[in-house]
Each structure stands twice: as C-alpha cells, then as structure tokens.
C-alpha positions in Angstrom: 82.0 131.9 80.6 84.1 129.3 82.8 83.9 129.4 86.6 86.6 127.0 87.7 87.5 128.5 91.5 91.1 127.3 92.6 90.1 126.1 95.6 91.3 123.4 97.9 90.1 122.1 101.0 90.6 124.6 103.9 93.5 122.5 105.6 95.8 122.8 102.7 95.1 126.1 102.2 95.7 127.3 105.7 98.7 125.0 105.5 100.1 126.6 102.1 99.4 130.5 103.5 101.5 129.7 106.6 104.6 128.5 105.1 104.5 131.0 102.4 105.3 134.8 102.3 101.6 135.6 103.0 101.8 138.0 106.0 99.3 139.9 104.3 96.4 137.2 104.8 97.4 135.1 108.0 100.4 135.5 110.6 100.4 132.9 113.7 103.2 132.2 116.2 102.7 128.7 115.4 101.4 127.0 112.3 100.2 124.1 114.3 98.0 125.6 116.1 95.2 127.9 114.9 93.0 129.6 116.9 89.7 131.3 116.3 91.6 134.8 116.0 93.8 133.5 113.7 91.2 132.2 111.4 89.5 135.9 111.4 92.4 137.1 109.2 92.2 134.5 107.1 88.4 134.7 105.5 89.5 134.2 101.7 91.3 131.2 102.6 88.4 129.8 104.9 85.8 131.0 102.1 88.0 128.8 99.5 88.3 126.2 101.8 84.6 125.7 102.0 84.4 125.8 98.3 87.0 123.1 98.0 85.2 121.2 100.5 82.3 120.0 98.1 84.4 119.6 95.1 87.2 117.4 96.8 85.1 114.2 96.1 83.3 115.3 92.8 85.8 112.4 91.4 84.2 109.9 93.9 81.0 111.1 93.4 81.6 110.1 89.5 82.9 106.9 89.6 80.3 105.4 92.2 77.3 106.9 90.6 78.7 105.6 87.1 79.2 102.0 88.6 75.7 101.7 90.4 74.0 103.5 87.0 74.7 101.0 83.7 78.1 103.4 82.6 81.0 101.4 84.5 81.6 98.4 85.6 84.6 97.0 88.0 87.6 95.7 86.2 90.1 95.6 89.0 90.6 94.3 92.4 88.5 96.8 94.4 85.6 95.4 97.1 84.0 98.9 97.1 83.7 99.3 93.2 82.9 95.5 92.9 79.9 95.7 95.5 78.7 98.7 94.4 79.0 97.7 90.4 77.0 94.6 91.2 74.5 96.1 93.8 75.5 94.3 96.6 75.8 97.1 99.7 73.6 98.2 101.8 73.6 100.8 105.0 76.7 100.6 106.6 78.3 99.0 103.9 78.4 101.9 101.3 82.0 103.0 99.7 80.2 106.1 99.2 79.8 107.4 103.1 83.3 109.4 102.5 81.8 111.6 100.1 78.4 112.2 102.2 80.7 112.8 105.2 82.8 115.8 103.2 79.7 117.3 101.8 78.3 117.2 105.5 81.4 118.9 106.6 80.9 121.3 103.9 77.6 122.1 105.0 78.6 123.0 108.5 82.0 124.8 107.5 79.5 126.8 105.3 77.4 127.7 108.4 80.8 129.0 110.3 82.5 130.5 107.6 79.0 132.6 107.0 79.2 133.5 110.6 82.7 134.4 111.1 82.8 136.5 108.4 79.6 138.3 109.4 81.1 138.7 112.4 84.7 140.0 111.6 83.3 142.3 108.7 80.4 143.5 110.2 78.1 145.5 108.0 80.8 145.1 104.8 79.9 141.9 105.2 76.7 141.7 103.4 78.3 143.2 99.8 81.5 140.7 100.2 81.6 137.9 97.8 83.1 136.0 100.2 79.8 135.7 101.7 78.0 134.7 98.5 81.0 132.1 98.0 79.9 130.2 101.2 76.2 130.5 100.8 76.6 129.2 97.3 78.8 126.5 98.6 76.5 125.8 101.6 73.4 124.8 98.6 75.7 123.1 96.6 76.3 120.6 99.4 72.3 120.5 100.2 72.2 119.8 96.4 74.5 117.1 96.2 73.4 115.3 99.5 69.9 115.3 98.3 70.8 114.1 94.8 73.3 111.2 96.3 71.4 110.2 99.3 68.2 108.6 100.2 68.1 110.9 103.5 70.5 112.9 105.7 70.7 115.5 108.7 69.5 119.0 107.3 71.7 120.5 110.6 74.5 119.6 112.3 73.4 117.2 114.7 69.8 117.5 113.6 67.3 114.2 112.8 67.6 112.2 109.6 65.6 114.3 106.6 64.4 112.6 103.3 66.2 113.3 99.9 63.3 115.6 99.2 63.8 117.8 102.3 67.6 117.9 101.4 66.5 119.2 98.1 63.7 121.5 99.7 66.4 123.2 101.7 68.7 123.4 98.6 66.3 125.7 97.3 66.1 128.0 99.9 70.0 128.2 100.7 70.0 128.7 96.9 68.0 132.1 96.9 69.9 133.2 99.6 73.1 132.6 97.6 71.4 134.5 94.8 70.9 137.6 96.7 73.9 137.6 98.4 75.5 137.5 95.1 73.5 139.8 93.5 74.7 142.3 96.6 78.1 141.3 96.3 77.6 142.6 92.5 79.5 138.8 91.6 77.9 136.9 88.3 79.9 133.9 88.4 78.2 133.3 91.8 75.1 134.2 91.2 75.1 131.9 87.8 76.6 128.9 89.9 73.6 129.4 92.3 70.9 130.2 89.6 72.1 126.8 87.7 72.3 125.0 91.1 68.7 126.1 92.0 67.4 125.4 88.0 68.8 121.6 89.1 67.3 121.4 92.6 63.8 122.2 90.7 64.2 119.6 88.4 65.1 117.0 91.0 61.9 118.2 93.0 59.6 117.7 89.7 59.1 121.3 89.6 60.0 121.2 86.2 58.5 125.1 85.1 60.5 126.5 87.6 63.2 124.7 86.5 63.4 125.7 83.0 62.4 129.3 84.2 65.8 129.1 86.2 68.0 127.6 84.0 66.8 129.6 80.9 68.9 132.5 82.9 72.0 130.7 82.1 74.1 132.2 79.2 75.8 129.4 76.9 79.1 129.2 77.5 78.9 129.1 81.4 80.5 126.2 83.1 80.6 125.3 87.2 83.6 123.0 87.7 85.3 121.1 90.2 88.7 121.9 90.5 91.7 119.5 91.0 95.6 119.9 90.9 98.7 118.4 91.5 97.8 118.1 95.4 94.2 117.0 94.9 94.3 115.0 91.9 91.2 113.4 89.7 90.6 110.3 90.6 88.2 109.2 87.5 91.6 109.7 86.1 93.9 108.1 88.3 91.9 104.9 89.0 89.7 104.0 85.9 91.6 105.8 82.9 93.8 104.5 80.4 97.7 104.9 81.2 96.4 104.8 85.1 95.3 102.2 87.4 92.3 100.6 85.5 89.9 99.9 88.1 86.9 100.4 86.7 86.0 101.0 82.7 82.9 101.7 80.3 80.0 98.8 80.7 80.3 96.0 78.3 76.9 97.7 77.1 79.1 100.3 75.4 81.5 98.6 74.0 79.8 97.8 70.7 79.9 101.6 70.1 83.7 102.1 70.7 85.9 101.5 68.4 89.9 100.1 68.8 92.5 102.3 68.4 96.1 102.6 69.1 97.2 105.9 68.4 94.6 108.5 70.0 91.7 108.5 71.7 88.1 108.3 69.7 85.0 109.3 70.4 81.7 106.9 71.2 79.1 106.6 68.7 75.7 108.0 69.3 73.3 105.1 70.3 70.8 106.3 68.5 72.5 107.6 65.0 76.0 105.5 65.3 77.9 109.2 64.5 80.8 109.4 66.6 79.9 112.0 69.8 82.8 114.4 70.1 81.1 114.6 74.2 81.9 110.9 74.7 86.0 110.9 74.5 87.0 107.2 75.3 89.9 105.1 75.0 90.3 101.4 73.7 93.3 100.1 72.5 92.3 96.2 72.8 94.6 95.8 76.2 92.9 93.9 79.4 92.2 95.9 82.6 93.8 95.7 86.1 92.2 92.2 86.7 94.1 90.7 83.9 90.9 89.6 82.1 88.4 92.5 81.2 88.8 94.6 78.3 89.7 98.2 79.4 87.0 100.6 77.9 88.4 104.3 79.0 87.0 107.2 79.6 88.9 110.0 78.1 87.1 113.1 78.7 89.4 114.0 81.6 92.9 112.7 80.6 95.1 114.7 83.0 95.4 114.1 86.5 94.3 117.7 87.3 91.5 117.6 84.9 88.3 119.5 86.1 85.1 118.1 86.6 81.9 120.0 85.4 79.1 120.4 88.3 76.7 122.8 86.3 76.8 124.1 82.9 74.8 125.5 80.2 74.2 122.8 78.1 72.7 120.8 81.3 70.4 124.1 81.3 69.1 123.8 77.7 68.4 119.9 78.8 66.4 121.1 81.8 64.4 123.4 79.2 63.9 120.6 76.8 62.9 118.0 80.0 60.1 120.8 80.7 58.8 120.6 77.3 58.8 116.4 77.4 57.1 116.6 80.7 54.2 118.5 79.3 53.8 116.7 76.1 56.1 119.6 73.7 57.7 117.2 71.5 58.5 119.5 69.1 60.0 122.1 71.8 62.1 119.6 72.9 63.3 118.4 70.0 64.8 121.9 68.9 66.5 122.1 72.0 68.4 118.9 71.6 68.7 119.6 67.8 70.9 122.6 68.6 72.8 121.0 71.0 73.6 118.1 68.2 74.1 120.3 65.8 77.0 122.3 67.8 79.2 119.5 67.6 77.9 118.3 64.0 75.7 115.4 64.8 72.5 114.6 62.9 69.1 116.3 63.7 66.3 113.9 65.3 63.1 113.9 63.9 60.2 115.0 66.1 58.7 112.0 67.6 55.3 111.4 68.2 54.9 108.9 71.2 56.1 109.4 74.7 58.6 106.5 74.7 60.7 107.8 71.9 60.9 111.3 73.4 62.1 109.8 76.5 64.8 108.1 75.0 65.8 111.2 72.7 65.8 113.1 75.9 67.6 110.5 77.8 70.4 109.8 74.9 71.2 113.6 75.1 71.4 113.4 78.9 73.8 110.9 78.7 76.0 112.3 76.3 76.0 115.9 77.6 76.5 114.9 80.9 78.9 112.0 80.1 81.5 111.0 83.0 79.7 113.6 85.1 77.8 111.5 87.6 74.5 112.1 86.7 72.9 108.9 84.8 72.4 107.3 87.7 70.1 110.0 88.9 67.8 109.9 85.5 67.4 106.0 85.6 66.1 106.4 89.4 64.1 109.5 88.7 62.3 108.0 85.6 62.2 104.2 87.3 64.3 103.0 84.5 67.0 100.9 86.5 65.2 97.9 86.8 64.5 97.6 82.9 67.8 98.8 82.0 69.3 95.9 83.5 66.8 93.5 82.4 68.0 94.7 79.3 71.6 93.6 79.4 72.4 90.5 77.3 70.6 91.1 74.7 67.5 91.1 77.1 68.6 88.3 78.9 69.5 90.2 81.7 72.8 90.0 83.7 73.3 87.1 86.5 75.6 89.4 88.3 73.6 92.4 88.2 70.4 91.6 88.8 67.7 94.0 87.5 65.1 93.4 91.0 66.4 94.2 94.3 69.1 96.7 92.9 70.0 100.2 95.0 69.0 102.8 93.0 70.3 105.6 95.2 73.2 105.5 97.9 72.5 105.1 101.6 73.0 107.9 104.3 76.8 107.1 106.2 77.0 105.2 109.2 78.8 108.0 110.6 76.6 110.4 111.0 74.1 108.0 113.2 77.3 106.3 114.7 77.8 110.3 116.7 74.3 111.9 116.0 72.6 110.9 119.0 69.5 112.1 117.3 69.6 109.6 114.6 69.0 105.8 115.3 71.5 103.4 113.7 69.4 100.7 113.4 69.3 99.0 109.9 65.9 98.7 109.7 65.1 102.4 110.4 67.8 103.3 107.6 66.5 103.6 103.7 68.2 102.4 100.7 65.5 102.5 97.9 65.6 99.2 95.3 64.0 98.0 92.4 
C-alpha cells in the first residue's frame, strides 16, 4: 500500500483550477482575486493545498538534515550548505528558516481549512475525507517541527514552546486525525496518522506506545511527499549525479562506495560489507561543483519528480525494534532487524550481548532503511552521539573543519516568527540552539 497524494501548494492548485475546465470546482469572475466565498467552492483544492504545503519542503529538510548529520558534505559554492556542513550557523542565520516557515503556514492553513470545511459542509464534514486530510496534515506539521527545531510556537501568534511541547501537540492532533479518518472510513489517512503518532511517541521517548501504534501499520505502507514537474525534488536538482552537485555523501562513507561508469551501485553495509540495495549511490570518479571534491552521489532519487517517503512500514518495524532494544530485549530487536535485512538479501546479525553492539546494529539499520529520508541527524541527537561521531572522523583524529565540540544537534527556530510575532522576544540570548 503506497500513499502518495498528488498534492501541490494551495496557490498552484487554485491557479490551475481557475484557468482549466473546472467550473464544477471553482468559478470566479477574477482569477487573481479569490474571495472567501470563492474558496468555499474549492474545498478539495484547499485540502490538497494544505497537505502539499507540508510536502513541498521535505526535499530541503532531507538535504539540511543530511548536512548537519554525518550523511552529506558541502561540495559546491552555496554558503548555506557550507555553514550547515561545518556547524557554523546560529539563530537568525540558519538556512532552515524557510522550511520552518512553510510548516508553520501548513499548520495555520490546516486550522483555517478545517473551520471552512466544517462551516460549509455542516454535519456532513464529520464523515468527509477532506477533514481527515487537513487534520492529518496539521499533525504532520507538528511532528516535523518538533522533530527538526528546538522551539516553535504552538498556535498562530502564540508564545514559543519547546520541541517536546510541539511533539506532544502532534500526539493530540494525530489522535484527532485518526478519529476523523475512521469516521470517513479512509484507511489511507488513518494509517498515515497512526504512523505519525508512532513517530511522535518515539521522539518523545514513549517507546511502548510508539511500538503499539507502529504495529498497526501493514507491510508495504508508505506515506510520501510528492514532487512533480512543477514542484521538483531538490535532493535531485542540487545534490545528485547529472544535476547540480552542490552536496554529496560525506567522505566517511566513500570507502563503502565503489566507482562505476555504467550505472548506479549500492553503498556497502558498514557492518557486513555487502552491497545494500536500500542505499543506491553513484560515483564515477568525477569531482563536484567546487572542482576539487570527488562527488559521491545519492541515487535513491534519480528523477526530478521522485517522491520522498515520510513514513513507511519498514520504519514502523524499526520503531518496534527500538522499543525492544530500550528494554534490553536484544533477541527480539535482532529478529526484527534480520527480517528487514533478509528482505533485501543481506546476511543476518547474530544476537548481540552488550548494549553498544545492539545500538550499533539498530542505528546501522536505521541509516539504511531511512537512507536520504532525513532521519540520521535525529538519531545522532536523541542517542547523544553527535559529538562522538564527529570526533571519530579521520580515523579518530577528528576533523578540524567540523569540530565535534560545539556542533549544533538541532536547528534553531526561524527568526521570521519572532520578528513579526509580538509574543516572542527576538533576542539571540533567549533563543535555543542545542550543541554538543
């Protein structure tokens, strides 16, 4: 089961329906001036637009998460990539501000859309999939904000709140989305909301609850951020072989990537040295945009319109495995991990007998299953490994350009919000930015 709604941002959809043969969806006298009444007749476009606003910055999220973690390095000329790779940004200078702003907009759009759907459809709204769609999208924005940023307001023009509070709001809103999806008899939105709830519980450290929700997701399910010819995937456009090679896989992974001149290949599993089909890569020996760094390219997404998985069943199995790891059930954890490895033809792990080995197995599988999905930085943050991972670069000598100490482990809040929100003090000393 694959859920990848062909959604676009609200403006794009409304323009499209205004100039096409869609009189049954939206008819306006002036396509450049939409009134509230006009929007009342465009509910499907509005619901799709809300969801699309969550999707549209997933590519940016993946690239910057990869640069701040140990997945990508800067190989071009863009200062935002360079600063993030080297951990030199602070509040007010983070290139992720636009991503945060987009997810804040998605949250506000979702609230407005839910009110509009309820007002226009009255009693029928409670069982309509559009209500489930916008509630799921609102909760997804909460999840992504809490996952990525150390603080953020919870409501429009509200005071700042911690990442934990944003994740707790995601738990509440996913619960409402699940109820709405059930009422609408829509399994796709229900599964997406349940998977999001499992992820939020995992990030909050509610491992038993996370595993219980994850277990409800059937094999083969994937909820994807959708890209197309109008809204292209920037992981491809700016970091991939054949496009602008402004970032590439970090040098620590180079020994695991073989050179090829005919086709993409797979990164070798760091623990067993077997080619891992979950990690498609490309290296033909050429240098990147900076004319000096060998460009080791991701190749999981090879086309400009490639979708990015946000939540999927294999990720849910990893949540179940982590819940077992957290209780010391290494055998149970290993059984789940080996099932995932067997599905791609990799050698099984033996059951570990110590925590360090168990953790390395778990994080190895999380890296592979979530390859180029933007999750590695989260794992380094929540396991407290950012410092040790960066200290281990260069054979343990560390990397003077990427110091292990003082490196941010999350992103700071956008400075646009404090600039225009009177309830947040736009003061560097009062803003958070967790560092090693």
